[in-house]
BALOBA-1460 file (C-alpha; in Angstrom, 3 decimals):
// residues 399
<rec num="1" residu="m" x="-5.677" y="29.045" z="78.504"/>
<rec num="2" residu="r" x="-6.298" y="26.334" z="80.867"/>
<rec num="3" residu="r" x="-5.657" y="22.849" z="79.542"/>
<rec num="4" residu="t" x="-9.010" y="21.157" z="80.330"/>
<rec num="5" residu="p" x="-11.767" y="23.315" z="78.879"/>
<rec num="6" residu="s" x="-14.482" y="21.560" z="81.056"/>
<rec num="7" residu="r" x="-12.935" y="23.338" z="83.825"/>
<rec num="8" residu="r" x="-13.584" y="26.698" z="82.460"/>
<rec num="9" residu="l" x="-15.684" y="28.635" z="80.133"/>
<rec num="10" residu="f" x="-13.366" y="30.913" z="78.015"/>
<rec num="11" residu="a" x="-10.000" y="32.753" z="78.134"/>
<rec num="12" residu="a" x="-11.529" y="35.831" z="78.858"/>
<rec num="13" residu="g" x="-13.590" y="34.464" z="81.838"/>
<rec num="14" residu="l" x="-16.500" y="34.178" z="80.303"/>
<rec num="15" residu="l" x="-10.405" y="26.009" z="99.370"/>
<rec num="16" residu="m" x="-7.030" y="26.405" z="98.643"/>
<rec num="17" residu="a" x="-5.413" y="23.666" z="100.883"/>
<rec num="18" residu="s" x="-3.135" y="24.342" z="103.705"/>
<rec num="19" residu="a" x="-0.148" y="24.773" z="101.235"/>
<rec num="20" residu="l" x="-1.699" y="28.341" z="100.784"/>
<rec num="21" residu="a" x="-2.262" y="29.195" z="104.461"/>
<rec num="22" residu="p" x="-0.263" y="32.103" z="104.919"/>
<rec num="23" residu="l" x="-2.281" y="34.214" z="102.644"/>
<rec num="24" residu="a" x="-2.560" y="37.073" z="105.059"/>
<rec num="25" residu="a" x="1.181" y="38.068" z="104.955"/>
<rec num="26" residu="a" x="2.441" y="40.943" z="103.097"/>
<rec num="27" residu="p" x="0.045" y="44.172" z="102.849"/>
<rec num="28" residu="a" x="-0.442" y="45.894" z="99.660"/>
<rec num="29" residu="t" x="2.841" y="47.982" z="98.429"/>
<rec num="30" residu="a" x="2.590" y="51.015" z="96.562"/>
<rec num="31" residu="v" x="5.322" y="51.782" z="93.946"/>
<rec num="32" residu="h" x="5.819" y="54.048" z="90.909"/>
<rec num="33" residu="a" x="5.924" y="51.966" z="87.776"/>
<rec num="34" residu="p" x="8.902" y="52.568" z="85.484"/>
<rec num="35" residu="a" x="8.216" y="55.222" z="82.769"/>
<rec num="36" residu="v" x="8.126" y="53.644" z="79.379"/>
<rec num="37" residu="d" x="9.000" y="56.985" z="77.662"/>
<rec num="38" residu="r" x="8.883" y="60.761" z="78.697"/>
<rec num="39" residu="h" x="5.666" y="61.154" z="77.379"/>
<rec num="40" residu="d" x="4.152" y="58.463" z="79.635"/>
<rec num="41" residu="q" x="6.178" y="59.945" z="82.467"/>
<rec num="42" residu="d" x="4.388" y="63.474" z="81.803"/>
<rec num="43" residu="t" x="0.965" y="62.267" z="81.615"/>
<rec num="44" residu="y" x="0.702" y="60.547" z="85.080"/>
<rec num="45" residu="p" x="0.303" y="62.789" z="88.062"/>
<rec num="46" residu="s" x="1.865" y="62.062" z="91.262"/>
<rec num="47" residu="g" x="-0.355" y="60.260" z="94.000"/>
<rec num="48" residu="g" x="-1.767" y="57.634" z="91.980"/>
<rec num="49" residu="l" x="-5.391" y="58.004" z="91.039"/>
<rec num="50" residu="g" x="-6.215" y="59.971" z="94.207"/>
<rec num="51" residu="p" x="-6.696" y="59.161" z="97.822"/>
<rec num="52" residu="e" x="-10.353" y="57.942" z="97.695"/>
<rec num="53" residu="l" x="-9.873" y="55.728" z="94.400"/>
<rec num="54" residu="n" x="-6.645" y="54.350" z="95.580"/>
<rec num="55" residu="a" x="-8.221" y="53.336" z="98.943"/>
<rec num="56" residu="r" x="-11.340" y="51.863" z="97.043"/>
<rec num="57" residu="l" x="-8.912" y="49.977" z="94.712"/>
<rec num="58" residu="d" x="-6.724" y="48.694" z="97.554"/>
<rec num="59" residu="q" x="-9.848" y="47.331" z="99.490"/>
<rec num="60" residu="t" x="-11.502" y="45.778" z="96.191"/>
<rec num="61" residu="i" x="-8.266" y="43.802" z="95.204"/>
<rec num="62" residu="e" x="-7.779" y="42.786" z="98.841"/>
<rec num="63" residu="h" x="-11.016" y="41.403" z="99.156"/>
<rec num="64" residu="v" x="-11.168" y="39.501" z="95.920"/>
<rec num="65" residu="r" x="-7.678" y="38.309" z="96.580"/>
<rec num="66" residu="r" x="-8.600" y="36.623" z="99.792"/>
<rec num="67" residu="q" x="-12.230" y="35.786" z="98.634"/>
<rec num="68" residu="a" x="-10.728" y="33.679" z="95.735"/>
<rec num="69" residu="r" x="-7.736" y="32.546" z="97.778"/>
<rec num="70" residu="i" x="-5.076" y="34.038" z="95.474"/>
<rec num="71" residu="p" x="-1.749" y="33.957" z="97.201"/>
<rec num="72" residu="g" x="-0.476" y="37.112" z="95.466"/>
<rec num="73" residu="v" x="-1.263" y="39.607" z="92.736"/>
<rec num="74" residu="v" x="0.504" y="42.578" z="91.024"/>
<rec num="75" residu="v" x="-1.838" y="45.082" z="89.569"/>
<rec num="76" residu="g" x="-0.633" y="47.866" z="87.175"/>
<rec num="77" residu="l" x="-3.210" y="50.625" z="85.839"/>
<rec num="78" residu="w" x="-2.377" y="53.627" z="83.777"/>
<rec num="79" residu="m" x="-4.823" y="56.151" z="82.901"/>
<rec num="80" residu="p" x="-3.416" y="59.244" z="80.992"/>
<rec num="81" residu="g" x="-4.585" y="62.535" z="82.451"/>
<rec num="82" residu="k" x="-5.809" y="60.812" z="85.806"/>
<rec num="83" residu="g" x="-2.855" y="58.932" z="87.163"/>
<rec num="84" residu="s" x="-1.550" y="55.447" z="87.585"/>
<rec num="85" residu="y" x="-2.049" y="52.781" z="90.166"/>
<rec num="86" residu="v" x="0.557" y="50.007" z="90.843"/>
<rec num="87" residu="r" x="0.308" y="47.465" z="93.575"/>
<rec num="88" residu="a" x="1.766" y="44.304" z="94.871"/>
<rec num="89" residu="t" x="-0.162" y="42.545" z="97.355"/>
<rec num="90" residu="g" x="-0.059" y="39.048" z="99.108"/>
<rec num="91" residu="v" x="2.662" y="36.664" z="98.873"/>
<rec num="92" residu="a" x="5.191" y="35.367" z="96.203"/>
<rec num="93" residu="d" x="5.932" y="31.996" z="98.334"/>
<rec num="94" residu="t" x="3.377" y="30.543" z="100.589"/>
<rec num="95" residu="r" x="5.981" y="28.715" z="102.463"/>
<rec num="96" residu="t" x="8.320" y="31.421" z="103.236"/>
<rec num="97" residu="g" x="5.778" y="34.285" z="103.325"/>
<rec num="98" residu="r" x="8.063" y="36.418" z="100.805"/>
<rec num="99" residu="p" x="5.921" y="39.188" z="99.799"/>
<rec num="100" residu="m" x="4.689" y="39.610" z="96.360"/>
<rec num="101" residu="t" x="6.652" y="42.496" z="94.509"/>
<rec num="102" residu="t" x="6.110" y="44.592" z="91.257"/>
<rec num="103" residu="d" x="9.520" y="43.688" z="89.738"/>
<rec num="104" residu="v" x="8.792" y="39.776" z="89.382"/>
<rec num="105" residu="y" x="8.887" y="37.794" z="86.086"/>
<rec num="106" residu="t" x="5.781" y="35.825" z="85.272"/>
<rec num="107" residu="r" x="4.561" y="32.992" z="83.013"/>
<rec num="108" residu="i" x="1.901" y="34.754" z="80.903"/>
<rec num="109" residu="g" x="0.208" y="31.457" z="79.211"/>
<rec num="110" residu="s" x="-1.922" y="32.459" z="76.427"/>
<rec num="111" residu="e" x="-0.868" y="36.339" z="76.145"/>
<rec num="112" residu="t" x="1.775" y="34.293" z="74.121"/>
<rec num="113" residu="k" x="-0.938" y="34.326" z="71.316"/>
<rec num="114" residu="t" x="-0.772" y="38.029" z="70.890"/>
<rec num="115" residu="f" x="3.029" y="37.771" z="70.261"/>
<rec num="116" residu="t" x="2.629" y="34.760" z="67.939"/>
<rec num="117" residu="v" x="-0.036" y="36.443" z="65.778"/>
<rec num="118" residu="t" x="1.844" y="39.641" z="65.373"/>
<rec num="119" residu="a" x="4.838" y="37.708" z="64.222"/>
<rec num="120" residu="l" x="2.408" y="36.056" z="61.664"/>
<rec num="121" residu="l" x="1.016" y="39.477" z="60.609"/>
<rec num="122" residu="e" x="4.588" y="40.836" z="60.143"/>
<rec num="123" residu="l" x="4.937" y="38.060" z="57.591"/>
<rec num="124" residu="v" x="1.498" y="39.275" z="55.881"/>
<rec num="125" residu="d" x="2.937" y="42.687" z="55.817"/>
<rec num="126" residu="d" x="6.252" y="41.387" z="54.173"/>
<rec num="127" residu="g" x="4.143" y="39.889" z="51.486"/>
<rec num="128" residu="r" x="5.263" y="36.393" z="52.236"/>
<rec num="129" residu="i" x="2.106" y="34.990" z="53.457"/>
<rec num="130" residu="r" x="-1.657" y="35.847" z="52.824"/>
<rec num="131" residu="l" x="-4.171" y="35.260" z="55.843"/>
<rec num="132" residu="d" x="-6.368" y="33.341" z="53.385"/>
<rec num="133" residu="d" x="-3.715" y="30.965" z="52.458"/>
<rec num="134" residu="p" x="-4.688" y="27.216" z="53.447"/>
<rec num="135" residu="i" x="-2.804" y="25.740" z="56.178"/>
<rec num="136" residu="a" x="-1.915" y="22.837" z="53.901"/>
<rec num="137" residu="r" x="0.370" y="25.004" z="51.893"/>
<rec num="138" residu="y" x="2.654" y="25.222" z="54.851"/>
<rec num="139" residu="v" x="2.067" y="22.233" z="57.135"/>
<rec num="140" residu="d" x="1.269" y="18.662" z="55.908"/>
<rec num="141" residu="g" x="-1.296" y="16.291" z="57.582"/>
<rec num="142" residu="v" x="-3.576" y="18.678" z="58.920"/>
<rec num="143" residu="p" x="-7.341" y="17.567" z="59.052"/>
<rec num="144" residu="n" x="-9.109" y="19.403" z="56.489"/>
<rec num="145" residu="g" x="-6.039" y="21.590" z="55.906"/>
<rec num="146" residu="r" x="-6.906" y="22.361" z="52.317"/>
<rec num="147" residu="r" x="-9.894" y="24.349" z="53.683"/>
<rec num="148" residu="i" x="-8.737" y="25.670" z="56.853"/>
<rec num="149" residu="t" x="-6.869" y="29.091" z="56.389"/>
<rec num="150" residu="l" x="-4.351" y="30.917" z="58.431"/>
<rec num="151" residu="r" x="-7.038" y="33.429" z="59.194"/>
<rec num="152" residu="h" x="-9.410" y="30.607" z="60.583"/>
<rec num="153" residu="l" x="-6.407" y="29.523" z="62.700"/>
<rec num="154" residu="a" x="-5.670" y="32.883" z="64.281"/>
<rec num="155" residu="e" x="-9.349" y="33.720" z="64.889"/>
<rec num="156" residu="m" x="-10.115" y="30.416" z="66.436"/>
<rec num="157" residu="r" x="-12.431" y="29.097" z="63.828"/>
<rec num="158" residu="s" x="-10.760" y="26.357" z="62.321"/>
<rec num="159" residu="g" x="-12.727" y="23.381" z="63.739"/>
<rec num="160" residu="l" x="-9.602" y="21.672" z="64.616"/>
<rec num="161" residu="f" x="-9.971" y="19.528" z="67.725"/>
<rec num="162" residu="p" x="-7.914" y="21.196" z="70.812"/>
<rec num="163" residu="y" x="-5.113" y="18.710" z="71.693"/>
<rec num="164" residu="t" x="-5.228" y="19.827" z="75.220"/>
<rec num="165" residu="a" x="-8.537" y="18.429" z="75.457"/>
<rec num="166" residu="d" x="-7.506" y="14.873" z="74.710"/>
<rec num="167" residu="p" x="-7.541" y="12.648" z="77.819"/>
<rec num="168" residu="e" x="-4.321" y="10.867" z="76.872"/>
<rec num="169" residu="f" x="-2.470" y="14.097" z="76.422"/>
<rec num="170" residu="t" x="-3.748" y="15.450" z="79.849"/>
<rec num="171" residu="r" x="-2.618" y="12.118" z="81.640"/>
<rec num="172" residu="a" x="0.756" y="12.215" z="80.073"/>
<rec num="173" residu="l" x="1.238" y="15.964" z="81.055"/>
<rec num="174" residu="e" x="0.110" y="15.755" z="84.285"/>
<rec num="175" residu="g" x="1.935" y="12.621" z="85.046"/>
<rec num="176" residu="d" x="5.333" y="14.097" z="84.066"/>
<rec num="177" residu="p" x="5.102" y="18.002" z="84.235"/>
<rec num="178" residu="s" x="8.872" y="18.224" z="83.492"/>
<rec num="179" residu="r" x="8.691" y="16.644" z="80.320"/>
<rec num="180" residu="s" x="9.777" y="18.408" z="77.048"/>
<rec num="181" residu="w" x="7.296" y="18.359" z="74.037"/>
<rec num="182" residu="d" x="7.719" y="18.576" z="70.182"/>
<rec num="183" residu="p" x="5.058" y="20.980" z="68.523"/>
<rec num="184" residu="r" x="4.115" y="18.101" z="65.934"/>
<rec num="185" residu="e" x="3.675" y="15.580" z="69.034"/>
<rec num="186" residu="l" x="1.325" y="17.864" z="70.576"/>
<rec num="187" residu="l" x="-0.873" y="18.288" z="67.348"/>
<rec num="188" residu="a" x="-1.072" y="14.386" z="67.087"/>
<rec num="189" residu="y" x="-3.238" y="14.188" z="70.103"/>
<rec num="190" residu="g" x="-5.816" y="16.609" z="68.542"/>
<rec num="191" residu="y" x="-5.551" y="14.983" z="64.993"/>
<rec num="192" residu="k" x="-6.755" y="11.665" z="66.699"/>
<rec num="193" residu="h" x="-10.320" y="13.362" z="66.965"/>
<rec num="194" residu="r" x="-12.581" y="14.410" z="64.183"/>
<rec num="195" residu="n" x="-12.704" y="18.206" z="63.300"/>
<rec num="196" residu="t" x="-15.796" y="19.670" z="65.465"/>
<rec num="197" residu="f" x="-17.127" y="21.869" z="62.865"/>
<rec num="198" residu="a" x="-16.450" y="23.404" z="59.271"/>
<rec num="199" residu="p" x="-13.833" y="25.960" z="58.993"/>
<rec num="200" residu="g" x="-15.286" y="29.620" z="59.744"/>
<rec num="201" residu="t" x="-18.691" y="28.508" z="61.091"/>
<rec num="202" residu="k" x="-18.128" y="28.719" z="64.690"/>
<rec num="203" residu="f" x="-15.566" y="29.891" z="67.563"/>
<rec num="204" residu="q" x="-13.771" y="27.247" z="69.576"/>
<rec num="205" residu="y" x="-10.678" y="28.225" z="71.607"/>
<rec num="206" residu="s" x="-7.886" y="25.911" z="70.678"/>
<rec num="207" residu="n" x="-4.144" y="25.570" z="71.219"/>
<rec num="208" residu="s" x="-3.988" y="23.437" z="68.210"/>
<rec num="209" residu="n" x="-4.288" y="26.629" z="66.229"/>
<rec num="210" residu="l" x="-1.472" y="28.665" z="67.641"/>
<rec num="211" residu="i" x="0.822" y="25.708" z="67.425"/>
<rec num="212" residu="l" x="0.228" y="25.381" z="63.772"/>
<rec num="213" residu="l" x="1.066" y="29.088" z="63.179"/>
<rec num="214" residu="g" x="4.114" y="28.770" z="65.106"/>
<rec num="215" residu="l" x="5.172" y="26.030" z="62.571"/>
<rec num="216" residu="v" x="4.011" y="28.450" z="59.775"/>
<rec num="217" residu="i" x="6.429" y="31.180" z="61.021"/>
<rec num="218" residu="e" x="9.332" y="28.602" z="61.134"/>
<rec num="219" residu="k" x="8.694" y="27.320" z="57.656"/>
<rec num="220" residu="v" x="8.199" y="30.785" z="56.022"/>
<rec num="221" residu="s" x="10.966" y="32.614" z="57.887"/>
<rec num="222" residu="g" x="13.384" y="29.732" z="57.791"/>
<rec num="223" residu="r" x="14.271" y="30.555" z="61.603"/>
<rec num="224" residu="q" x="13.507" y="28.875" z="64.828"/>
<rec num="225" residu="f" x="10.198" y="30.427" z="66.079"/>
<rec num="226" residu="g" x="11.912" y="31.900" z="69.189"/>
<rec num="227" residu="d" x="14.560" y="33.595" z="67.019"/>
<rec num="228" residu="f" x="12.096" y="35.194" z="64.750"/>
<rec num="229" residu="l" x="9.981" y="36.387" z="67.576"/>
<rec num="230" residu="h" x="12.927" y="37.910" z="69.403"/>
<rec num="231" residu="q" x="14.285" y="39.838" z="66.074"/>
<rec num="232" residu="r" x="10.946" y="40.866" z="64.602"/>
<rec num="233" residu="v" x="8.637" y="41.481" z="67.728"/>
<rec num="234" residu="l" x="10.390" y="41.602" z="71.088"/>
<rec num="235" residu="r" x="13.502" y="43.716" z="69.980"/>
<rec num="236" residu="p" x="11.500" y="46.285" z="67.843"/>
<rec num="237" residu="a" x="8.914" y="46.695" z="70.722"/>
<rec num="238" residu="r" x="11.739" y="47.282" z="73.037"/>
<rec num="239" residu="l" x="10.458" y="44.330" z="75.428"/>
<rec num="240" residu="h" x="13.893" y="43.442" z="77.308"/>
<rec num="241" residu="h" x="12.308" y="41.488" z="79.708"/>
<rec num="242" residu="t" x="10.179" y="39.052" z="77.698"/>
<rec num="243" residu="l" x="11.198" y="35.731" z="76.410"/>
<rec num="244" residu="l" x="10.112" y="32.171" z="75.104"/>
<rec num="245" residu="p" x="11.706" y="29.745" z="77.378"/>
<rec num="246" residu="e" x="13.337" y="26.541" z="75.846"/>
<rec num="247" residu="g" x="12.272" y="24.651" z="78.752"/>
<rec num="248" residu="a" x="11.270" y="25.213" z="82.368"/>
<rec num="249" residu="e" x="14.055" y="28.094" z="82.934"/>
<rec num="250" residu="f" x="12.460" y="31.180" z="84.626"/>
<rec num="251" residu="p" x="14.279" y="34.512" z="85.228"/>
<rec num="252" residu="e" x="14.656" y="35.757" z="88.744"/>
<rec num="253" residu="p" x="12.828" y="37.157" z="90.692"/>
<rec num="254" residu="h" x="9.884" y="35.317" z="90.252"/>
<rec num="255" residu="a" x="6.914" y="34.329" z="92.334"/>
<rec num="256" residu="r" x="6.224" y="30.597" z="92.979"/>
<rec num="257" residu="g" x="2.987" y="29.338" z="91.177"/>
<rec num="258" residu="y" x="0.276" y="27.165" z="92.650"/>
<rec num="259" residu="t" x="-2.185" y="24.912" z="90.886"/>
<rec num="260" residu="n" x="-4.682" y="22.081" z="91.597"/>
<rec num="261" residu="q" x="-4.218" y="20.837" z="87.890"/>
<rec num="262" residu="t" x="-2.908" y="17.654" z="89.076"/>
<rec num="263" residu="l" x="-3.950" y="13.923" z="88.636"/>
<rec num="264" residu="s" x="-5.136" y="13.845" z="92.373"/>
<rec num="265" residu="g" x="-6.484" y="17.379" z="92.416"/>
<rec num="266" residu="a" x="-4.084" y="18.284" z="95.081"/>
<rec num="267" residu="y" x="-2.601" y="21.728" z="95.184"/>
<rec num="268" residu="v" x="1.041" y="21.658" z="94.363"/>
<rec num="269" residu="d" x="4.049" y="24.109" z="93.698"/>
<rec num="270" residu="s" x="4.039" y="24.400" z="89.691"/>
<rec num="271" residu="t" x="6.786" y="27.013" z="89.536"/>
<rec num="272" residu="n" x="9.360" y="24.749" z="87.569"/>
<rec num="273" residu="w" x="6.974" y="22.803" z="85.403"/>
<rec num="274" residu="n" x="8.172" y="22.749" z="81.806"/>
<rec num="275" residu="p" x="5.587" y="24.994" z="79.625"/>
<rec num="276" residu="s" x="6.738" y="23.536" z="76.148"/>
<rec num="277" residu="w" x="3.456" y="21.637" z="75.870"/>
<rec num="278" residu="a" x="2.260" y="25.260" z="75.246"/>
<rec num="279" residu="w" x="4.918" y="26.703" z="72.751"/>
<rec num="280" residu="s" x="3.849" y="29.351" z="70.519"/>
<rec num="281" residu="a" x="0.247" y="28.981" z="72.224"/>
<rec num="282" residu="g" x="1.324" y="29.813" z="75.686"/>
<rec num="283" residu="a" x="4.829" y="29.359" z="76.830"/>
<rec num="284" residu="m" x="6.076" y="32.792" z="77.212"/>
<rec num="285" residu="i" x="7.463" y="34.902" z="80.109"/>
<rec num="286" residu="s" x="7.311" y="38.667" z="80.902"/>
<rec num="287" residu="n" x="7.189" y="41.252" z="83.603"/>
<rec num="288" residu="l" x="4.929" y="44.309" z="84.387"/>
<rec num="289" residu="h" x="7.118" y="46.956" z="82.682"/>
<rec num="290" residu="d" x="6.927" y="44.912" z="79.480"/>
<rec num="291" residu="l" x="3.339" y="43.857" z="79.582"/>
<rec num="292" residu="r" x="2.459" y="47.518" z="79.974"/>
<rec num="293" residu="r" x="4.327" y="48.591" z="76.774"/>
<rec num="294" residu="w" x="3.088" y="45.650" z="74.964"/>
<rec num="295" residu="a" x="-0.690" y="46.319" z="75.813"/>
<rec num="296" residu="r" x="-0.509" y="49.594" z="73.728"/>
<rec num="297" residu="v" x="1.580" y="47.989" z="70.975"/>
<rec num="298" residu="v" x="-0.873" y="45.195" z="70.289"/>
<rec num="299" residu="a" x="-3.958" y="47.519" z="70.559"/>
<rec num="300" residu="t" x="-2.797" y="50.161" z="68.182"/>
<rec num="301" residu="g" x="-0.819" y="48.074" z="65.735"/>
<rec num="302" residu="t" x="2.597" y="49.761" z="66.373"/>
<rec num="303" residu="l" x="4.481" y="46.887" z="64.548"/>
<rec num="304" residu="l" x="1.944" y="46.527" z="61.640"/>
<rec num="305" residu="s" x="0.775" y="48.334" z="58.715"/>
<rec num="306" residu="p" x="-2.617" y="49.995" z="59.392"/>
<rec num="307" residu="e" x="-4.339" y="47.851" z="56.710"/>
<rec num="308" residu="t" x="-3.123" y="44.544" z="58.694"/>
<rec num="309" residu="q" x="-3.886" y="45.927" z="62.170"/>
<rec num="310" residu="r" x="-7.612" y="46.587" z="60.861"/>
<rec num="311" residu="e" x="-7.504" y="42.953" z="59.972"/>
<rec num="312" residu="r" x="-6.509" y="41.815" z="63.513"/>
<rec num="313" residu="l" x="-9.180" y="43.992" z="65.079"/>
<rec num="314" residu="k" x="-11.973" y="42.657" z="63.004"/>
<rec num="315" residu="t" x="-13.360" y="40.674" z="66.113"/>
<rec num="316" residu="l" x="-16.267" y="38.220" z="65.579"/>
<rec num="317" residu="p" x="-18.759" y="36.784" z="68.399"/>
<rec num="318" residu="t" x="-17.584" y="33.964" z="70.602"/>
<rec num="319" residu="g" x="-20.808" y="32.871" z="71.973"/>
<rec num="320" residu="f" x="-20.028" y="34.665" z="75.247"/>
<rec num="321" residu="p" x="-22.041" y="37.736" z="75.698"/>
<rec num="322" residu="g" x="-19.783" y="40.991" z="75.548"/>
<rec num="323" residu="t" x="-16.822" y="39.256" z="74.282"/>
<rec num="324" residu="s" x="-15.455" y="38.969" z="70.615"/>
<rec num="325" residu="y" x="-12.285" y="37.474" z="69.125"/>
<rec num="326" residu="g" x="-10.131" y="38.879" z="66.249"/>
<rec num="327" residu="l" x="-6.738" y="37.522" z="65.119"/>
<rec num="328" residu="g" x="-5.206" y="36.233" z="68.391"/>
<rec num="329" residu="i" x="-6.846" y="39.143" z="70.231"/>
<rec num="330" residu="l" x="-10.012" y="39.404" z="72.487"/>
<rec num="331" residu="k" x="-12.378" y="42.347" z="73.102"/>
<rec num="332" residu="t" x="-14.483" y="42.529" z="76.023"/>
<rec num="333" residu="g" x="-16.203" y="45.585" z="77.256"/>
<rec num="334" residu="g" x="-14.227" y="47.883" z="75.074"/>
<rec num="335" residu="w" x="-11.058" y="46.612" z="76.476"/>
<rec num="336" residu="i" x="-8.528" y="44.971" z="73.728"/>
<rec num="337" residu="g" x="-5.862" y="42.302" z="74.490"/>
<rec num="338" residu="h" x="-5.623" y="38.915" z="75.949"/>
<rec num="339" residu="n" x="-5.420" y="36.983" z="79.176"/>
<rec num="340" residu="g" x="-3.447" y="33.948" z="80.045"/>
<rec num="341" residu="s" x="-3.818" y="30.739" z="82.249"/>
<rec num="342" residu="l" x="-1.515" y="27.756" z="82.745"/>
<rec num="343" residu="p" x="-0.799" y="25.918" z="85.918"/>
<rec num="344" residu="g" x="0.316" y="28.215" z="88.630"/>
<rec num="345" residu="y" x="-0.080" y="31.509" z="86.922"/>
<rec num="346" residu="e" x="-2.650" y="33.986" z="85.391"/>
<rec num="347" residu="s" x="-2.406" y="37.122" z="83.727"/>
<rec num="348" residu="v" x="-4.456" y="39.805" z="81.968"/>
<rec num="349" residu="t" x="-3.019" y="42.677" z="79.663"/>
<rec num="350" residu="v" x="-5.594" y="44.951" z="78.035"/>
<rec num="351" residu="y" x="-5.956" y="48.320" z="76.586"/>
<rec num="352" residu="l" x="-8.995" y="50.692" z="76.443"/>
<rec num="353" residu="p" x="-8.609" y="52.718" z="73.314"/>
<rec num="354" residu="s" x="-11.267" y="55.269" z="74.257"/>
<rec num="355" residu="q" x="-9.347" y="56.280" z="77.317"/>
<rec num="356" residu="k" x="-5.836" y="55.262" z="76.296"/>
<rec num="357" residu="a" x="-5.723" y="53.264" z="79.556"/>
<rec num="358" residu="t" x="-3.863" y="50.207" z="80.151"/>
<rec num="359" residu="l" x="-4.641" y="47.502" z="82.561"/>
<rec num="360" residu="v" x="-2.070" y="44.595" z="83.635"/>
<rec num="361" residu="l" x="-2.722" y="41.793" z="86.181"/>
<rec num="362" residu="m" x="-0.291" y="39.087" z="87.271"/>
<rec num="363" residu="l" x="-1.235" y="36.153" z="89.712"/>
<rec num="364" residu="n" x="0.574" y="33.322" z="90.933"/>
<rec num="365" residu="t" x="-2.497" y="30.668" z="90.833"/>
<rec num="366" residu="d" x="-4.803" y="29.433" z="88.433"/>
<rec num="367" residu="a" x="-7.116" y="27.793" z="90.900"/>
<rec num="368" residu="m" x="-10.711" y="28.736" z="89.872"/>
<rec num="369" residu="h" x="-13.044" y="30.175" z="92.236"/>
<rec num="370" residu="e" x="-16.711" y="29.143" z="92.038"/>
<rec num="371" residu="g" x="-16.161" y="28.211" z="88.395"/>
<rec num="372" residu="q" x="-14.352" y="31.470" z="87.394"/>
<rec num="373" residu="e" x="-10.938" y="32.538" z="86.657"/>
<rec num="374" residu="p" x="-9.152" y="34.557" z="89.522"/>
<rec num="375" residu="s" x="-7.805" y="37.014" z="86.896"/>
<rec num="376" residu="s" x="-11.326" y="37.745" z="85.578"/>
<rec num="377" residu="l" x="-12.686" y="38.294" z="88.974"/>
<rec num="378" residu="l" x="-10.028" y="40.818" z="89.597"/>
<rec num="379" residu="a" x="-10.211" y="42.596" z="86.364"/>
<rec num="380" residu="r" x="-13.950" y="42.814" z="86.513"/>
<rec num="381" residu="a" x="-13.741" y="44.290" z="89.915"/>
<rec num="382" residu="i" x="-11.341" y="46.774" z="89.031"/>
<rec num="383" residu="t" x="-12.664" y="48.204" z="85.914"/>
<rec num="384" residu="e" x="-16.247" y="48.190" z="87.661"/>
<rec num="385" residu="i" x="-14.659" y="51.041" z="89.749"/>
<rec num="386" residu="v" x="-12.422" y="52.858" z="87.269"/>
<rec num="387" residu="t" x="-14.361" y="52.347" z="83.824"/>
<rec num="388" residu="p" x="-17.907" y="51.507" z="84.909"/>
<rec num="389" residu="d" x="-18.938" y="51.956" z="81.277"/>
<rec num="390" residu="n" x="-16.283" y="49.564" z="80.128"/>
<rec num="391" residu="v" x="-16.359" y="46.543" z="82.390"/>
<rec num="392" residu="y" x="-13.940" y="43.649" z="81.673"/>
<rec num="393" residu="d" x="-15.899" y="40.317" z="81.173"/>
<rec num="394" residu="r" x="-19.318" y="41.881" z="82.387"/>
<rec num="395" residu="p" x="-21.338" y="38.862" z="83.638"/>
<rec num="396" residu="v" x="-24.684" y="38.226" z="81.825"/>
<rec num="397" residu="p" x="-27.677" y="39.937" z="83.392"/>
<rec num="398" residu="a" x="-29.936" y="37.768" z="85.432"/>
<rec num="399" residu="r" x="-33.161" y="36.992" z="83.532"/>
């Protein structure tokens, strides 16, 4: 999720400068994704999705990449019984022209929310918390905290002001991107403002909600959030290349990230910016292999009881046609999952239950194109080709 709501519509999509000049370098590279297990390996015929469909996707992805001035992109698409398509195109480093590759780590931004809410729901299954508990039971000082429930927080219906929309926070963050942030320090920026509506009455995307859920997990589990996440979510899901960094650390290999979210609006390399400002709402790192696995885990509820998974998937309207939101998860065009955006990086990880298909996108820029997220432009273009009845972030028809 981008920090400044006025510069975007919603996490689901609802002129690069000379620093990005070498965009033409590095043609698309096809590879076979590592198999998640034997069953997956057996369901994907060789040859991708076939010469004709492969070529259409190659052409479409490259067209969107150049049009939206995306330096580099990784695409993974798996459709059981039909095939798989895995490509890296463009560059991972605009200065050197180093090509993008499918093995890079990436900052996944708000996809972190699916991990945080999964951890929360495991505590529900443990019988240690209830979704309709008030946040005041676990965290002091939350405005209207006796009426705001954990469910309200997870489904983005709390009414708490987003700390990322506070002008002083934005100036402080953009003035010193290397700064380390404490979760309660972040929340204080939001608490300065009145709540925007009564709990449960509206949808408003707010990172304040997920920071609070991170604190709840720590309070109830008695462990650091990152430790609980590793032990109860990442390890059981066998995600060996996914982590919550403590600061700006970034495993190799990774692509350089480029953003224009600066005080001057200039494009800069944001690769080593400290993502601690997003913590349990958006600071995690992963790669293509793990995100592929995670898409199905989240959508099918592998780590949860069937009852709790049903609660997660009770999506409600967002105000954006075709897109609804559940407990830390979105649904758009039938695809279930989440996307992520923070300075320099964007991603999409979604699963289509009707076809058991998985789509993962990883980009090394978050710069908007004509008011739209570049990741949403790509996801829409790809799904228009491969699942025309299930288009990600389908635009509202012209009246």
